[in-house]
C-alpha positions in Angstrom: -165.5 -99.1 36.4 -163.1 -96.3 37.3 -164.4 -92.7 36.8 -162.0 -90.4 35.1 -162.3 -86.7 34.5 -161.7 -85.4 31.0 -158.7 -83.4 32.0 -157.0 -86.5 33.4 -158.0 -88.5 30.3 -156.1 -86.2 28.0 -152.9 -87.8 29.3 -154.0 -91.3 28.5 -152.6 -93.4 25.6 -154.5 -92.7 22.4 -156.4 -96.0 22.6 -158.0 -95.1 25.9 -159.0 -91.5 25.3 -162.6 -90.2 25.0 -162.1 -89.2 21.4 -161.0 -92.8 20.6 -164.2 -94.1 22.2 -166.2 -91.8 20.1 -164.3 -93.0 17.0 -165.0 -96.6 17.8 -168.7 -96.1 18.4 -168.8 -94.1 15.1 -167.4 -97.2 13.4 -169.6 -99.7 15.1 -173.0 -98.2 14.5 -172.8 -98.2 10.7 -171.7 -101.8 10.6 -175.1 -102.8 11.8 -177.4 -99.9 10.7 -175.9 -99.1 7.3 -175.8 -102.8 6.3 -179.4 -103.2 7.5 -180.4 -100.2 5.3 -178.5 -101.5 2.3 -180.3 -104.9 2.3 -183.6 -103.6 3.6 -185.5 -102.8 0.4 -184.5 -106.0 -1.4 -185.1 -108.1 1.7 -188.6 -106.8 2.3 -189.6 -106.9 -1.3 -188.3 -110.4 -2.0 -189.1 -112.1 1.3 -192.3 -110.3 2.5 -193.7 -108.7 -0.7 -193.6 -105.1 0.6 -195.1 -102.3 -1.5 -194.9 -98.6 -0.9 -197.6 -98.9 1.8 -195.8 -101.5 3.9 -192.4 -99.7 3.5 -194.0 -96.6 4.8 -195.5 -98.4 7.8 -192.1 -100.0 8.5 -190.3 -96.7 8.7 -193.1 -95.3 10.8 -192.6 -98.1 13.3 -188.8 -97.6 13.1 -189.2 -93.9 14.1 -191.4 -94.5 17.1 -188.4 -95.0 19.4 -186.9 -91.8 18.1 -190.1 -90.0 19.1 -189.7 -91.5 22.6 -186.1 -90.5 22.9 -187.1 -88.0 25.6 -187.3 -91.1 27.8 -183.5 -91.1 27.9 -183.7 -88.3 30.5 -185.4 -90.6 32.9 -182.9 -93.4 32.3 -179.7 -91.4 32.8 -180.9 -90.5 36.3 -180.0 -94.2 37.2 -177.5 -95.2 34.5 -174.5 -93.2 33.3 -174.7 -91.9 29.8 -171.7 -93.7 28.6 -172.9 -97.1 29.9 -176.4 -96.5 28.5 -175.1 -95.6 25.1 -173.0 -98.7 24.8 -175.9 -100.9 26.0 -178.0 -99.3 23.3 -175.3 -100.0 20.7 -175.2 -103.6 21.8 -179.0 -103.8 21.4 -178.8 -102.5 17.9 -176.1 -105.0 16.9 -178.0 -108.0 18.3 -181.3 -107.0 16.8 -179.7 -106.5 13.4 -178.0 -109.9 13.6 -181.3 -111.7 13.9 -183.3 -109.7 11.3 -183.4 -112.5 8.7 -184.9 -114.9 11.2 -188.3 -113.0 10.9 -189.2 -112.9 7.1 -192.8 -111.7 7.5 -194.5 -108.3 7.8 -195.1 -108.8 11.5 -191.7 -110.2 12.2 -189.9 -107.5 10.3 -191.8 -104.8 12.1 -191.0 -106.3 15.5 -187.2 -106.7 15.0 -187.1 -103.3 13.4 -188.7 -101.7 16.4 -186.1 -103.4 18.8 -183.1 -102.4 16.7 -184.6 -98.9 16.4 -184.7 -98.6 20.2 -181.0 -99.4 20.3 -180.2 -97.0 17.4 -182.1 -94.0 18.5 -181.2 -94.2 22.2 -177.5 -94.7 21.2 -177.7 -91.7 18.8 -179.3 -89.5 21.5 -176.6 -90.3 24.1 -173.8 -90.3 21.5 -174.7 -86.8 20.4 -174.8 -85.7 24.1 -171.4 -87.2 24.8 -169.8 -85.6 21.7 -170.9 -82.1 22.7 -169.8 -82.6 26.3 -166.4 -84.1 25.5 -165.3 -82.1 22.5 -164.0 -78.5 22.9 -166.0 -75.9 21.0 -163.1 -74.8 19.0 -162.2 -78.3 17.8 -165.7 -79.8 17.6 -166.5 -79.2 13.9 -163.1 -80.7 12.8 -163.4 -83.7 15.1 -167.1 -84.3 14.1 -166.0 -84.2 10.5 -163.6 -87.0 11.3 -166.2 -88.9 13.2 -168.4 -88.8 10.1 -165.5 -89.9 7.9 -164.7 -92.8 10.3 -168.3 -94.0 10.2 -168.3 -93.8 6.4 -165.0 -95.7 6.3 -166.5 -98.5 8.3 -169.5 -98.6 6.0 -167.2 -98.5 3.0 -165.4 -101.6 4.3 -168.5 -103.6 5.0 -170.2 -102.5 1.8 -167.2 -103.2 -0.3 -167.1 -106.7 1.1 -170.8 -107.1 0.4 -170.4 -106.0 -3.2 -167.4 -108.2 -3.8 -168.8 -111.3 -2.1 -172.7 -111.2 -2.5 -172.8 -112.9 -5.9 -169.4 -114.6 -5.8 -170.2 -116.6 -2.7 -174.0 -116.5 -3.1 -174.4 -115.0 0.4 -177.7 -115.1 2.2 -179.4 -112.3 4.0 -179.0 -114.2 7.2 -175.2 -114.5 6.8 -174.7 -110.8 6.2 -177.0 -109.7 9.0 -175.3 -112.0 11.5 -171.8 -110.8 10.6 -172.6 -107.1 10.5 -174.8 -107.1 13.6 -172.4 -109.3 15.4 -169.4 -107.1 14.7 -171.3 -104.1 16.1 -172.2 -106.0 19.2 -168.5 -107.2 19.7 -167.2 -103.6 19.4 -169.8 -102.4 22.0 -168.7 -105.1 24.5 -165.1 -104.2 23.9 -165.8 -100.5 24.6 -167.5 -101.5 27.9 -164.4 -103.4 29.0 -161.5 -101.3 27.6 -162.5 -97.7 28.6 -163.0 -96.1 32.0 -166.1 -94.0 32.7 -165.3 -90.4 31.5 -166.7 -87.5 33.6 -167.4 -84.2 31.9 -166.7 -81.0 34.0 -170.3 -79.8 33.8 -173.0 -81.9 35.6 -176.1 -82.5 33.3 -179.6 -81.5 34.2 -181.5 -84.8 34.5 -185.0 -83.5 33.9 -187.1 -82.4 31.0 -186.3 -78.9 29.8 -187.7 -76.9 27.0 -186.2 -73.4 26.8 -187.6 -70.5 24.8 -184.2 -69.3 23.6 -183.5 -72.6 21.8 -186.6 -72.2 19.6 -184.6 -72.0 16.4 -182.7 -75.1 17.1 -186.0 -77.0 17.9 -187.5 -75.7 14.6 -184.4 -76.8 12.5 -184.5 -80.2 14.2 -188.2 -80.6 13.4 -187.7 -79.7 9.7 -184.6 -81.9 9.5 -186.5 -85.0 10.8 -189.4 -84.5 8.4 -187.2 -83.8 5.3 -184.7 -86.5 6.0 -187.4 -89.2 6.3 -188.5 -88.7 2.8 -185.0 -89.2 1.6 -184.3 -92.2 3.8 -187.5 -94.0 3.0 -188.2 -93.3 -0.6 -184.9 -92.4 -2.4 -183.4 -95.9 -2.1 -186.8 -97.5 -2.5 -187.2 -95.7 -5.8 -184.0 -97.3 -7.1 -185.3 -100.7 -6.4 -189.0 -100.2 -7.4 -188.6 -98.0 -10.5 -185.1 -99.0 -11.8 -185.0 -102.6 -10.6 -181.7 -102.3 -8.7 -180.5 -105.6 -7.1 -178.7 -106.0 -3.8 -175.2 -105.6 -5.2 -176.3 -102.5 -7.2 -178.0 -100.8 -4.2 -174.9 -101.7 -2.1 -172.6 -100.2 -4.8 -174.6 -97.0 -4.6 -174.2 -96.9 -0.8 -170.5 -97.7 -1.3 -170.0 -94.6 -3.5 -171.9 -92.5 -0.9 -169.6 -93.5 1.9 -166.5 -93.2 -0.1 -167.5 -89.6 -0.9 -168.3 -88.9 2.8 -165.0 -90.4 3.9 -163.1 -88.1 1.6 -165.2 -84.9 2.1 -166.5 -85.0 5.7 -163.2 -83.8 7.2 -163.1 -81.0 4.7 -166.7 -80.1 5.6 -165.7 -80.0 9.3 -163.0 -77.5 8.4 -165.5 -75.5 6.3 -168.0 -75.3 9.2 -165.2 -74.1 11.5 -164.1 -71.4 9.0 -167.4 -70.2 7.5 -169.8 -70.8 10.4 -172.9 -72.9 11.0 -175.2 -70.5 9.2 -173.4 -70.6 5.9 -172.8 -74.3 6.1 -176.5 -75.1 6.8 -177.7 -72.6 4.2 -175.5 -74.3 1.6 -176.9 -77.7 2.6 -180.5 -76.7 2.5 -180.2 -74.8 -0.8 -178.5 -77.9 -2.3 -181.2 -80.3 -1.0 -183.9 -78.1 -2.4 -182.4 -78.5 -5.9 -181.8 -82.2 -5.4 -185.4 -83.0 -4.4 -186.8 -81.0 -7.3 -184.6 -83.0 -9.6 -185.9 -86.3 -8.0 -189.4 -85.1 -8.9 -188.3 -84.4 -12.4 -187.2 -88.1 -12.8 -190.8 -89.1 -12.5 -192.5 -86.3 -14.3 -190.0 -86.0 -17.3 -188.6 -89.5 -17.4 -185.0 -88.6 -16.6 -182.8 -91.7 -16.3 -181.1 -94.0 -13.7 -177.7 -92.4 -14.0 -179.0 -89.0 -12.9 -181.0 -90.7 -10.1 -177.9 -92.4 -8.8 -175.8 -89.2 -9.1 -178.4 -87.3 -7.2 -178.5 -89.9 -4.5 -174.7 -89.5 -3.9 -175.0 -85.7 -3.9 -177.9 -85.9 -1.5 -175.8 -87.9 1.0 -173.0 -85.3 0.8 -175.3 -82.5 1.7 -176.7 -84.5 4.6 -173.2 -85.0 5.9 -173.2 -81.3 6.8 -175.9 -81.9 9.4 -173.3 -81.9 12.2 -173.2 -78.1 11.8 -176.6 -78.2 13.6 -174.9 -79.9 16.6 -172.1 -77.4 16.8 -174.7 -74.5 16.6 -176.4 -75.9 19.7 -173.1 -76.5 21.5 -172.3 -72.8 21.1 -175.7 -71.5 22.4 -176.4 -74.1 25.1 -175.8 -73.9 28.8 -173.2 -76.6 29.6 -175.7 -78.6 31.8 -178.4 -78.6 29.1 -176.7 -80.8 26.6 -177.9 -84.2 27.7 -181.6 -83.3 28.3 -181.8 -81.2 25.2 -180.2 -83.9 23.1 -183.1 -86.1 24.1 -185.8 -83.4 23.6 -184.3 -82.6 20.2 -184.3 -86.2 19.1 -188.0 -86.4 20.0 -188.8 -83.2 18.1 -186.8 -84.5 15.2 -189.0 -87.5 15.1 -192.5 -85.9 15.5 -193.1 -85.9 11.8 -191.1 -89.0 11.2 -193.6 -91.1 13.1 -196.6 -90.4 10.8 -195.0 -89.0 7.6 -193.6 -92.2 6.1 -196.9 -94.0 6.4 -198.9 -91.1 4.9 -196.5 -90.6 2.1 -196.6 -94.3 1.3 -200.1 -93.7 0.1 -199.1 -90.6 -1.8 -196.2 -92.5 -3.4 -198.7 -94.9 -5.1 -200.6 -91.9 -6.6 -197.7 -89.5 -7.3 -194.0 -90.4 -6.5 -192.9 -87.1 -7.8 -195.2 -85.3 -5.4 -193.4 -86.9 -2.5 -190.1 -85.3 -3.6 -191.8 -82.0 -4.3 -193.0 -81.9 -0.7 -189.4 -82.6 0.4 -188.2 -79.7 -1.7 -190.6 -77.4 0.1 -189.4 -78.6 3.5 -185.8 -78.0 2.4 -186.7 -74.5 1.4 -188.3 -73.8 4.8 -185.1 -75.1 6.4 -183.1 -72.7 4.3 -185.1 -69.7 5.6 -184.6 -70.9 9.2 -180.9 -71.4 8.7 -180.5 -67.8 7.7 -181.7 -66.8 11.1 -178.6 -68.2 12.7 -176.1 -65.5 13.6 -172.5 -65.6 12.3 -171.2 -66.2 15.8 -173.9 -67.9 17.9 -173.5 -67.9 21.7 -175.7 -67.9 24.8 -177.9 -64.8 24.6 -177.2 -64.5 20.8 -179.0 -67.6 19.5 -180.6 -65.9 16.5 -180.1 -62.8 14.3 -183.0 -61.2 16.2 -181.0 -61.2 19.5 -180.1 -57.7 20.7 -176.7 -58.6 22.2 -173.9 -59.3 19.7 -171.0 -61.1 21.6 -167.5 -61.6 20.3 -166.8 -64.8 18.4 -166.6 -67.9 20.5 -163.1 -69.1 21.5 
């Protein structure tokens, strides 16, 4: 494939530009992953008899490739990041397509692991490409649109699922084949239609762990631990406690992605205007309140309407997570983006490897305690976010830095 520098690519037709490739990949990934997530809880309960213990182990297995994301550094020595990212996206699509062919505990764990390799390696490379290809000044706004496009793709697939699941008596196999297949087709198209884009700054292709990135590492660790509780147990609660069926869970996801599609571009503008510190502090303060309210649902018997509303609000707060990307983009050496993306993904998944399995046992004893722990983690994240300076830059990574540079252009 032809190698094209980013400056040259800016003169290309819109359908061949780097941002268009990022938009297409943002649309493809949720077609597989979000559909898998929407059906997962009902599929594993109905077909394999999962309880909180098994669901915890499944998500632990799912997060192992994320913990091993640092291996991306070794792979990009031999394979270009763009190529490797699309191969990973293809792997995610194919593995999702065949999920229903393995309706047992062992089979589900196996195919989940394979799809997770594709998902986590794609996300690692995708984050790196976004930060290399997007100008710092425009990154928050474009990342907001990327979130909106991913949500729009999910909205389309979820809307079709809600409208047709009962009407046509769809099977899990049919939905997984269509959604995973669509993701795979888009990945193949991207391999063929786009040239290889070359960023101006060569990437360091070895493991690096820099002291001055410590706050970014800490925020990534807390983000991974906190988010796992929401991903694993919030939707599971809707099925186990309130008896949600497939179309009801999917309708809840539908509302989430509609909200993200509308508000994510606004959030991108807010990050650009108010800065990463304020955006992340707002997110973590909101998540603390939401998780405490989740606990109240169990301890005080609050109802399903509140639980559903909190689930949607929770997703909106999590959409602000791209502010953590732009914070790192502003403080990083240009050549550190690819290796640090891999290291950060591994750090993000340290707790994710063991936390779901352990909390699966706590869930049996005290579901409210699980969400109480998440609230504590969100509070710690809030304290860390307040250490971000208003105008982060190399040499001014935290509020404790002595030098105070001018705002980044």
